[in-house]
Structure formats: structure tokens, C-alpha cells
C-alpha positions in Angstrom: -4.2 53.0 86.0 -0.9 54.6 84.9 -1.0 57.7 87.5 0.8 57.7 91.0 -1.0 55.9 94.0 -1.2 57.0 97.3 -0.9 54.8 100.5 -2.1 56.1 103.9 0.0 53.1 105.2 3.7 53.4 105.4 4.6 51.2 102.0 6.4 48.6 104.2 3.0 47.5 105.8 1.0 48.2 102.3 3.0 45.4 100.7 4.1 42.3 101.8 7.2 42.0 99.8 9.7 44.5 98.0 11.4 42.8 95.1 14.4 45.3 94.8 16.9 46.1 92.3 20.6 46.2 93.3 22.8 48.4 91.1 21.6 51.9 91.8 19.2 50.7 94.6 21.0 48.6 97.2 24.7 49.8 96.3 26.5 51.7 94.2 29.7 49.8 92.6 31.6 48.3 95.8 29.5 50.5 98.4 25.9 50.4 100.0 23.7 53.6 99.2 23.7 55.0 102.7 20.4 55.2 103.5 19.8 51.4 102.0 20.8 48.9 105.0 18.9 51.1 107.6 15.9 50.9 105.7 15.7 47.5 104.2 16.2 46.4 107.9 13.1 48.3 109.0 11.1 46.9 106.3 12.0 43.6 107.2 11.4 44.1 110.9 8.0 45.7 109.8 7.5 41.9 108.4 8.2 42.8 104.3 9.9 40.0 102.6 12.5 41.2 100.5 14.0 39.4 97.2 16.8 41.3 95.5 15.8 41.2 91.5 19.2 41.9 89.4 19.7 41.9 85.7 23.6 41.4 86.5 24.6 37.8 85.8 28.2 37.8 86.1 27.7 36.7 90.2 25.9 33.7 91.4 23.3 34.4 94.1 24.9 33.1 97.0 28.0 35.8 96.2 25.4 38.4 95.6 23.9 37.6 98.8 27.3 37.8 100.5 28.5 41.0 98.9 24.9 42.6 100.4 25.3 41.2 103.9 28.8 42.4 104.0 27.6 45.9 103.2 24.8 45.9 105.9 22.1 44.0 104.5 21.9 41.1 105.7 20.7 38.6 102.5 20.4 34.6 102.4 21.0 33.3 99.1 17.3 32.6 98.3 16.5 35.9 98.6 18.4 36.9 95.1 17.3 36.5 91.9 19.5 36.8 88.9 19.2 37.0 84.7 21.5 34.5 84.8 18.9 32.1 86.4 16.3 33.5 84.5 18.0 33.2 81.1 19.2 29.8 82.3 15.3 28.7 82.4 14.8 30.1 79.3 17.5 27.7 77.5 16.2 24.9 79.1 12.8 25.2 77.5 14.6 26.1 74.0 17.2 23.2 74.0 17.6 19.6 74.9 19.8 19.0 78.2 23.1 18.5 76.9 23.3 21.0 74.8 26.8 22.5 73.7 27.0 26.4 74.5 29.2 28.7 74.2 28.9 31.4 77.3 30.2 35.4 77.4 29.4 36.2 81.2 31.1 35.6 84.5 30.7 32.5 87.0 27.0 33.2 88.0 26.0 32.7 84.3 28.2 29.3 83.6 26.9 27.7 87.3 23.0 28.7 86.4 23.2 27.0 82.7 25.1 24.1 83.6 22.3 23.4 87.0 20.1 22.8 84.0 21.7 20.3 82.3 24.0 22.6 79.5 27.0 21.8 78.5 29.6 24.6 78.4 32.5 24.5 75.5 35.5 27.0 74.7 35.1 27.8 71.5 33.2 28.4 68.0 34.8 25.3 66.6 33.5 23.2 69.2 30.4 23.6 67.6 27.8 25.2 70.2 24.3 24.9 69.4 23.8 28.6 71.2 25.8 31.1 72.7 24.2 33.2 75.8 25.7 36.2 76.8 25.6 38.0 80.2 27.4 40.8 82.2 31.4 40.3 83.1 33.0 43.4 83.6 35.9 41.7 82.0 34.4 40.4 78.9 37.6 40.5 76.0 37.5 41.1 72.5 38.4 37.4 72.0 35.2 36.3 73.6 32.9 38.8 71.6 34.4 37.4 68.4 34.4 33.9 69.3 30.3 34.4 69.8 30.0 36.1 66.4 31.9 33.5 64.8 29.7 30.5 66.6 26.7 32.6 65.8 27.6 32.9 62.3 28.0 29.3 61.9 24.3 28.8 62.7 23.8 29.0 66.1 21.3 30.5 68.5 21.6 33.6 70.8 20.3 34.5 74.1 21.0 37.3 76.3 20.3 37.9 80.1 19.4 41.6 79.8 19.7 44.0 77.5 20.6 47.1 79.9 22.7 49.6 77.8 24.3 51.2 80.7 24.7 50.1 84.5 25.8 52.9 87.6 28.8 52.7 89.7 30.7 54.0 92.2 32.3 56.1 89.1 29.6 57.3 87.3 27.7 55.3 85.1 29.5 52.7 82.7 28.1 50.2 79.6 26.1 47.5 80.5 25.4 44.2 79.0 23.0 45.7 76.3 26.0 48.0 75.0 28.2 44.5 74.6 25.5 42.2 73.3 24.9 44.9 70.9 28.8 44.5 69.6 27.8 40.6 68.6 24.6 42.0 67.0 26.3 44.3 64.6 29.0 41.7 63.9 26.4 39.0 63.1 23.0 41.0 62.3 21.2 38.6 65.2 19.2 39.9 67.8 18.8 37.8 70.8 16.1 37.3 73.5 16.2 38.6 76.7 15.2 37.0 79.9 16.2 40.0 82.4 13.7 43.0 83.4 11.8 44.4 81.5 10.6 40.9 80.9 7.9 40.6 83.5 9.0 36.6 84.4 11.9 38.0 86.5 9.2 39.6 88.8 6.7 37.0 88.6 9.5 34.3 89.8 10.8 36.8 92.7 7.1 37.0 94.0 6.4 33.3 94.2 10.3 32.6 95.6 9.0 35.6 98.7 5.3 33.7 98.6 3.8 37.5 98.4 0.4 38.0 97.4 0.8 42.2 97.1 4.3 42.5 96.1 6.0 46.0 95.3 8.8 46.6 92.9 11.9 49.0 93.7 13.9 50.6 91.1 15.8 53.3 89.6 15.7 52.8 86.3 12.2 53.6 84.2 13.1 51.1 80.8 13.7 47.7 83.2 12.8 48.2 87.1 9.4 50.5 86.3 8.4 48.9 82.8 9.3 45.5 84.4 6.7 46.2 87.0 4.3 47.5 85.1 4.0 44.4 82.5 4.1 42.0 85.8 1.0 44.2 86.7 3.1 45.1 90.5 3.1 48.6 91.5 6.7 50.2 91.2 8.5 52.6 93.3 11.0 54.6 91.6 13.8 55.8 94.2 16.3 58.6 93.0 19.3 57.3 93.8 20.7 55.6 90.4 20.2 56.0 86.7 16.7 58.1 86.1 15.7 61.3 87.8 12.3 63.6 88.7 12.8 64.9 84.8 12.6 61.6 83.5 10.1 60.5 85.5 8.1 63.4 84.1 8.6 62.3 80.9 8.3 58.6 81.1 5.8 56.7 78.7 2.9 54.9 80.6 4.3 51.5 80.4 7.5 52.9 82.6 5.8 54.9 85.0 6.0 54.5 88.4 3.4 54.1 90.8 5.4 55.5 93.7 8.2 57.9 93.6 10.8 58.3 96.7 13.7 59.9 97.3 15.5 56.4 98.7 14.5 53.4 100.1 13.8 55.6 103.4 10.3 56.0 101.8 9.2 52.8 102.6 8.4 53.6 106.1 6.4 56.4 105.2 2.4 56.9 103.8 2.7 58.5 100.2 0.5 61.2 99.8 -2.6 60.9 97.5 -2.5 62.9 94.4 -5.6 65.5 94.2 -6.9 67.2 91.1 -8.8 70.7 91.8 -10.1 72.4 89.1 -7.7 71.1 86.7 -5.0 71.6 89.0 -3.0 68.9 90.3 -1.7 68.6 94.1 0.6 66.6 96.0 0.4 67.7 100.0 1.3 71.7 98.9 2.9 70.9 95.5 0.8 72.1 92.5 1.3 71.6 88.9 -0.8 72.3 85.9 -0.2 72.4 81.9 -1.6 74.8 79.8 -1.0 74.2 75.8 1.9 72.0 76.4 4.0 74.1 79.4 4.3 72.3 82.5 4.1 75.0 85.1 5.0 73.7 89.2 5.1 75.6 92.5 5.3 75.1 96.0 5.7 72.2 98.3 8.9 70.2 98.6 11.5 69.2 96.1 10.0 65.4 95.9 6.4 66.8 95.8 6.9 68.9 93.3 8.2 66.3 91.0 5.2 64.2 91.9 2.8 66.6 91.1 4.7 67.6 87.8 4.7 63.8 87.0 0.4 63.2 87.2 0.1 66.8 85.7 2.3 65.8 82.6 0.7 62.5 82.5 -2.7 63.3 82.3 -2.0 65.9 79.9 0.1 63.1 77.8 -2.9 60.8 78.1 -5.3 63.4 76.9 -3.2 64.3 73.6 -1.3 66.9 74.7 2.4 65.9 75.8 4.8 68.4 77.7 7.0 70.3 75.5 10.1 69.3 76.4 11.8 72.5 75.8 9.6 74.5 78.5 10.0 71.9 81.0 11.1 73.5 84.6 14.3 72.1 86.6 13.1 68.9 87.7 16.2 66.9 87.5 16.7 65.8 91.3 18.6 62.7 92.1 19.3 61.9 95.7 22.5 60.4 96.9 22.1 59.5 100.9 
């Protein structure tokens, strides 16, 4: 099922845990998304478990938990799962304990790798058997060069994640994938990636939460929502980060959200069930249809028009008639609250 779902109950009672992305969902740069702290506390008060799942491998879980707590979202260390932890498990399964590694990344990645028994070296001249790269805003040309030298000498290459961009309080900046691509260009070697959209992070997070009916909350279709689909969990797209309503309409089947909300405040609400009446898709009072590749949307609230547009466009695409991009109505809504 790749269409939107409905829920007669608030999402925080329909699902027993939320696996929550950080950048663009809980915070933007150094500041909380304004609606996030109260929305998450309401979910906790309703009995929903929370695990933050992030592709950012630069910080240790304890530092992420402390940052969230400072921003008004009280979080314990065990409620954070990072791509550094995920890639360290990948490396542990691929290499013997005690293997020398060259690391491009922050302290979170370095700690995770030493915790699984690896030895970190400072140069390609130390003959590392593998290079592991994760996001760090302070990565330098020298580090990327050392990684390239080591890989060209025969070292294996692993990446925590391949996000090309990362949102912050000033806009959208290059992410780890962009920096990994520098090393790929220099070496011709493409690394396996442990982070989202690989499903392992979400299945590990669900186990960490002891959840039987988890949901994923994210702002990116190509990582958060694709990873949710891969893990078999329903995903909620919130429009506070990278992707907007227009992006959701054009999402391929493996990236489609199960729910769409403006902000995480929607966890406290039921979600409308899409209805098909004589070929027209309705979400509350909003209606949408596709004729000869043209999408028409009318009525209802801005958010319900996005929801109706998605189910109409997805149904048409699945029937072999995708919407013509050049005729899309204005659906680029996003929310900063």
C-alpha cells in the first residue's frame, strides 16, 4: 500500500513509538522547531515512546540527548540512535577486532568505532585497512586527501550516510554525501552506507523502543520516508524541513509517506481518510483529480489540498499516467512553526 493512510485516533495513540529525525524535524541548526518541544511532550504524556534517529554521525548520543534537553525536549541517551552507531556495527561485521581505521568525522563516530574494538590511526601512512567517513562540519581538505590516499592504497571505504544536504538555521548546506562524493571522485570507490534510507537504523530504533507498532517522522523523502518504507513502518512527513507539498506529490512509490502533517503537532490529531468518489479524491473538503496528466486541486485547507493532491497523483502514476510536472498547481507549502 503506497497511498496515504487515515487514522480515527490521534497518531500518538495509534502508534506506540515515534522514530524521529532531528534536522528539520526536532530542530533547525541551534534552535528547536518552535512547535516540536510541546508536541513531543504531549506524545510522551499519551504513552508514546520516542527514539531520535539521525544520520548525523558527528556527535555522541549523550551529546545529542543533552542538546535536545537544552532545547526543551527532555531526552535520555538511550533514546538516541545515530548513523555512527549503525556504521560501527557494519564495520564490526566486516573486519576483525583491532583493525586499524582512518576516520573522517566527529567524536561521535570515533567513539562508536572504538566501542566495537577498532583502532584509529591518524594517517594513510599508518596503513589503515578501512576508511570510515561521517559528517563533521569541520572536515578539511587534508582529511579528505588522507582518506583518498588510504583508499587508493587498498583500504575499504564505509560511509555513515549519503545525505547530500543538511538543513540548518541559515538554510540548506552540504551534507555528508556531498563530502563523501569528493572522496568517490578522487578514488572511483563508492562506499556502502549504514544510515537512512537503509532500514537497519529504523529496525534497531524500534527494538530500542520496545515498539510493536512504530511510526517514522521525518522531513526528507529520500532518507526518512524511503527508510520507513524499506523497514515496513508507516512514515509521517512533516513540512518543517527539506521537502514540501510539491515534492510529496511527485514522490516515487518507495518514498511516499503514509501520513502528512504540517508540524509534529499533528501527532495529537486523527488523520483524515482519503475517499475516492467517481474518480475524484477527497480529503475532508479538499478534492483532487488527474485528467490526461493534469492535476486539479480545489477546496479545503492548504494541508488537505496537499493530501488530496498526493493520493490523486499517486493513483494516476500507479495506473501508468504520471502527472505532468509543468502543469502542477502551487503546492510548495512548508511550515516553520
